[in-house]
N, C-alpha and C positions, 0 to 999 in steps of 0.2 A: 504494499499500499504506499502509494506516494505521500510523503509529509511536506506540508508547507510551515514555515516558521515566522515567529514575530519578532520584529526588531524595534526596540524602545529607542528613540531618538532623544538625546538629553544635551542641552547647550543654553546658552544665553540666547536671546531671540533677535533683537533690533540688529545687531552687528554681524549676525550669521543667517540672515534670512536665505541668501542665495545658497549657501552651504547645506542649509536644511532643505531647500528645496531639490538640491542636486542629489542628496543623500535619499530623500523619499523617491525621487525618479529612478535612482540605482537599484534601490531595494525591490521596486515594482518591476523593474527590466527584467530581474532574476528571478520573477514570479514568486516573491514572497510578501510578507505583510509588514509594512512600515506602521509606526503609530508614534505620534508626537502630542505634546500637551499644550499646543498653542491656544486650546479653546479653555483651559482651566486655569485659575489662578491658585498657585501653590501657597499662597499665604493664608488661604482659608483651610482650617483644619478638615471640613468635610471634604474641600477639593483635595487635600493631601491624602485623604483615605482613598479617594478614586485613583490618584496617581501611584500609590503603593500597589493598590490591587492590580493596576495595569501592569507595573513592572514585574509583579508575582506571576502574571500570566504570560509574560514575555520569554522568549528563549534566549534572546541575546539584548544586551544593553549597550548601545552605541553612544560614545561620550564624544563630543567636539568642543574643544578649547580654543578659543580666539583670544583677543587680547582685552576682553572684558571680564570681571569677575562675577558682575551682575548683581541684582538686589540682595541685600543682607536682611536675614530673618530678625525683626526687631526685638528687643530685649521682652522678657515675659512670656515669650513663645518657645515650645520645644525646639531644641537646636539653635538657639539665638546666636547671632555672631557670625554664622556662616552663611554662604549664598544658598538659593534654593537648588542650583544645579550640583552642588557638592553634597547637599542633603540626598538628592536623588542618587548620586554615585555611592555614598555611604551605605544607602539602603540595599543597592543593587548588590554591592560588595558583601554585605551582611547575610544576603540571600543565596550567595555563591552563584549568581547567574554570570556566565561568561561575559567579559567586558572588551569591546573593541574601542580603543582609544585613539584619538587623532588630535593632534596639537598644531595650530598654526606656527610655522617656521618664523624664526626672527627676520628671515630674509624676504618675508612676504610684504606687498605693498600696504603702507600705512593707511588707516581710514580715519574719516573725520568723526566716526562713532567710537573711537577708542580711548577716548579721555577717561582718566580714572584718578581718583584721589592716591596719595601716597599709601595709605592704609590699605585701600583695595588693591594696589599693586602688589604689596606684600603678601597679602592674603592669596592672590593669583598665583604668584610664585609659589608659595608654600602648597597650594592646591595641585600645582603641576608636578612637583616633587613627590606628592603622596600618589599621584596617579601612576608616576612612573616607576614606583617602588614595585618589585616583584612581577613586573609585567612589560611586555614590549609595546612600546607606542610608535606611531607612525606620524610623521611630520609633513605637512602640506602647504604649498605656497598660494594656491588658487582653487576656487570651487572645483574646476574640472580635475586638477590633481587629487583631490580629496575624493571624487566620485570614483576615481580610477583605483586609488589604494583601498576605498571601502569596497569596491568589487572584488578584488583580490582577496581581501580578509573574508568577506561572506563566502567566497568560493572554498576557501581552506576550512572554515567554519562548518560548512555543509558536509564537507568530506569527512568530517570526524563523526558526524551522525550520532552525537550524544545527548542530544536534547530532545524533550518529549514532542514538540511540534504538533501540528493539527492534521486531522484526517478527515476527509468527507465522510459524512454518516452513511452515504451510499456505498461507501467502500468497506463498511464494517458490517460482518456477519454475526448476528447474536448467537445464532446455532453453532457456528464454528467456535466463537468464543466460550460457549457453554462446554462443547465437547472438550476444548483445550485445557479449561479449567479443571475437568473431570481427570484428564491425563496427568495435569501436573499434581493434583491431590493425591492420585495414586503414587506419583513419583515420589512425593513427600513421605508418603507411608512407608515406601520401599527404603528411601534413605533414613528415615528414622530407626527402621529396624537394623540396617547397616550400622548405623552410628551406636546403636545398643550392643552390637556384637564387638564393634572397635573398642568400646569402653571395657569389655571384659578382657581386653588384650592390653592393659596399661603396660605391660612390660615391653611390648613391641612399639615402637614410635620411629617417625623420621628423626633424622638429625641433619639439618640444613645448613651449609656453610657456603658463605659468598667470597669469591675471590675476583680480582681483575688481573688481566693479562693484556700485552699488546696485541695488536691486530696482527695475525700471521701473514696477511697481504703486505704489511710494511716490514718483513722480515726477509733476509736472504735464505738460500738453502741450509746454511748453518745456524739459523736462529738469529743472527745478528741484525740489529736495526738498520733501515734503509733511512737515511735522512736524520732529521732532528725528532727522534722518537724517544720516548720516556724509558727511564731505567727502574725496574721494579724489583726492590729488594726486601724480603721478610714482609711482603704484603704492603709495603709503602712505595707510592709513586713517585719518583724523582725526576724533575723535568727542568732542563736547562735552556732558557730563551737565549737566543742568539741575536745579534745585530742583523739588519737587512741589508742585503746589497742592492745598491742603487744607481751604481756608476755607469750602467748601460743604458739608463734613462735620461736623455737630455731635457726635454720639455713635456713629451707626451709619447703615448703607444697609440697608434692607429690602425685599425684593420676593418675590413668589409665582412658584414655579418651574411647569413644565408640568403637574405633578401637583397644583397648587394648594397646595404646601407651602411654608411661610415659611421663606426664606432669609435670614438676618441677617448682616451683616458688621460688625466693630467698626471704629472709627476705625484702630486698629493694623492690622487685616486690610486696609482699604482703601489705607493708606499702603503697605503691602508689596506688593500688587497694583500700584498705580500706578507705585511704583519700579521694579518689574519691566518692566512694558509701555511706560513712557514713557522709561524710560532704557536701552533695549536696541535693538538694530538687525538687519535682515537684510542678508545679502550673496549676491550671486549670482557664481558662479565660471565663467569661461571658460577652456577649453583650446583654443589655436589651434595649427594644424600648419603651420608655416612652411618646412618641409622640401620634399624633392623626391619623396617616396614616402610613400603613405597608411600610416597607423598602425592596427593592429588590436588588440583586446584591451586597450585603453588603461585604466590604472588608476592611480588618485590616492589618495594617503593623507595626511592633514594631523593633524599633531599639535598639540593646543590646549594652550598653557601655562596654569599656575595663575594665576589672576585673571580669567580669562574662562570664562564658563559658555556651552556651546553647546547649542541645542534645535532639534528639528525644526521648520521652519516650518509643516509639514502638522499637527503636534501643537499649534502656537500658534493655527493658524486653527481647528483642531477645537474647542480650548478656548474660543475668543472667540465662534464662531458656533453650534456645536452647543447650547450651553446656552441659546440664544435661542428655540429651535424651540417653537413653541406657546405662547408668551408674548404677553401684551398689549402695546400700544405702550408703555404707561406701565412695565409691568415691564421691558421691553427697554431703556427708558431709565436705569431705576435699576440695571438689571445693568451696563449700559456705564459708569455712575458709578463702579462699584466698580473698573474698571480705567483708566479715562481721565478726566481732568477736563474740565469743560465748556470747550468752544473759546472762545479769546480771554482766558481767565483767567491771570494770571500770580501765581506763589506771593509771598507777602508776607514768607516767610522765605527769605532768600538762601542758607541752608545746604543743603549738597548731602550726602546720605546715601547709603550702599551697603549692599547685602544680602549677607549672607555665605551659603555654600553651606548651613551648618547651619540658618540661619533658613529658607531655602527648603525644604530637606527636612523639617523639623518641621512645616511648614504643610501641612494637608490638600489645599488647592487645588492645591499644586505637586508632592506626592509623586509622582503618576503622571506629570505633565508633564516631570519630570526624569528618568523613566525611559522613555525613547523606544520606540516600536514601530519607527520607522524604522531598518531594518537597516544603513542607511548612516551612522547617528550613534551612537557610544557615549558614555560620559562626557567623555572628553577626546580624542576622535578623530573625524575624518570620513573616510568612505572611499566614494568612487563610481567608476564605471566605464562606458566606452562601447565599443560592438562594434568602431566603427571611426570614425576622423577622416581624411577625404581631405586630400591636401596642398593647401594654400592654405584649408582649411575649418576650421571651428570646431564645438565643442559646450558647450552651457551645463549648469551644475548649479546649480540653485536649490533651497534647503531648509534653510539655515542661518541661525538667530537666535542673536544673541551678546549677552550680558548681562555688563559689566565688573564686578567686586566690588572694583575699587580704580583709582585714576589711575596711570598709567605707559605705558611703552612694552612691549607684548607681541610676541613674535615666533612666528609659526606656521610650523612647519618642514613643508614639502611635498616629497612624494617621487612622481614620475611616472613609470611604466614602461609598456612596450607590447612586443608579440611581437617587434617589428624590432629592438628595441636590447637590448644586454646589461647595462649599467650604467644605474641610474635617474638622472633628470634631478631635481636637487635645487634647491628655491627656498625663498625666505623671504618671507613677507607680514607687513608690520609694521602693527600698529594701535597708535595713539597716543591714549590717553584724558587728556581734560583736565578 
C-alpha cells in the first residue's frame, strides 16, 4: 500500500513568504502533504493546542530559519522569552519527529525585512546553534536553492520509510487485517511458549562481544594498510592525521561531466575534499557469540561522540564512483585529483588542518553526503542488526566511514541486545586521533 507523508513547515512568516511558498510547492510536486500554520495565531493557547496536535500528526518537521527570530512569547505565558518558531521546534524535538532543518546562508542577499534588535539577534544565533546540535542542517542562498535542497532531503527521508504516513482507506482491507491479527496472535503464543522454554535453560545463553577492524579492502595481501589507514592495538583504534598535499593545484581543477558540462573546483574546494577523503577512515565491526546458545534478533546501537563525523561507506563509494560514469580517462583523472593527491606526493606544508561540521555542511558537495540514505546511520548514531548469530560464530557490519574534526581520544558507547538476554551488553570502543 502506497503511503503519503505529512510535512509540517515552521518558520517566521513575513520575511520568508517566498521560501514557504516554494517549500509547499516542492512538497506537493513530490505528491506529499505540506501543512503550515499561516491561518493560526500561536499566541492563543487554544490555537497552540491545534498547532501541537498538527505537529503530532505530521511525519516530518521542516524548519526554515532566515534572519529574523520572530515574535517572542510574552511574560506570563508558557515558554515565555522564546519565539513561537522555537517553541514549535522544541515541541517537535520532544516528540522525536524527524527534523529537516534549513538555514539561510550568510552569503544570501540582505532583505529590508531582517531588521532585529540586538537581543533578538542574540536569541536567533543561540537558536541556530541549538538546531545544529546533533543533526545536519543545510544552508540556502535563495528560495530556488531551498526548494532543491528540500527536494533532496525529502527523497532521502522517504527512502528510509520509517514513518507512519497516511494510506487511502480504499487500499485498506478489514478482512485481511483481521486475518493478520489472528496470525500474529498465534505467533505471540508460540513465542511465549518458546520464551518459557528458554527460561528453563538459564545456564545456556549467548555471550556477545563487539570488536572493530580495518576494512580488508583497504589492506594488501599481507594485511598491511593501504594509504592512511588506522592502526588497531588491543581493541583501541589509533589514527594519525597527515598534512594534505596541494602543490599540484595552481588555482583550480576543471573537468567535464558526463553531460559535457564544465565542473570547476577552486583550490579551497579541493583542499576541503582532500582533507575529508585523505584524513578519514573506514571501520568494520564484528559481533562474535562466545556463549553456549545462539543469539536471535541481535541489535547493536553505537553512540558517536562529538569530534567524529560518521558517514555511510555506501554513500562515500557512490560519491567517488558514480560521478565517473561516462567520463573520459582524462576527466576521470582530473575528478580523482579533486579528492586525492597524486600518489607518492608529500605535502611541503607540515601543518595539519581539520574541517568543522559547519564547513562540510555549507559545501554543496557534502550537503547530501552528510544526510545519509543508509537507515543504519544517522548524524551521531550507528544502528545495525542480525537475524541470528549462532554460538561460536560471528557476523560483520561494514559501512561506517569516520572523519575526525580534532585530535583527542573519543569513546564510542556501544549497546548490544538480543532476544535471549534481558540487559544490554555495554562496551566502549576508543579511537585515538593524533
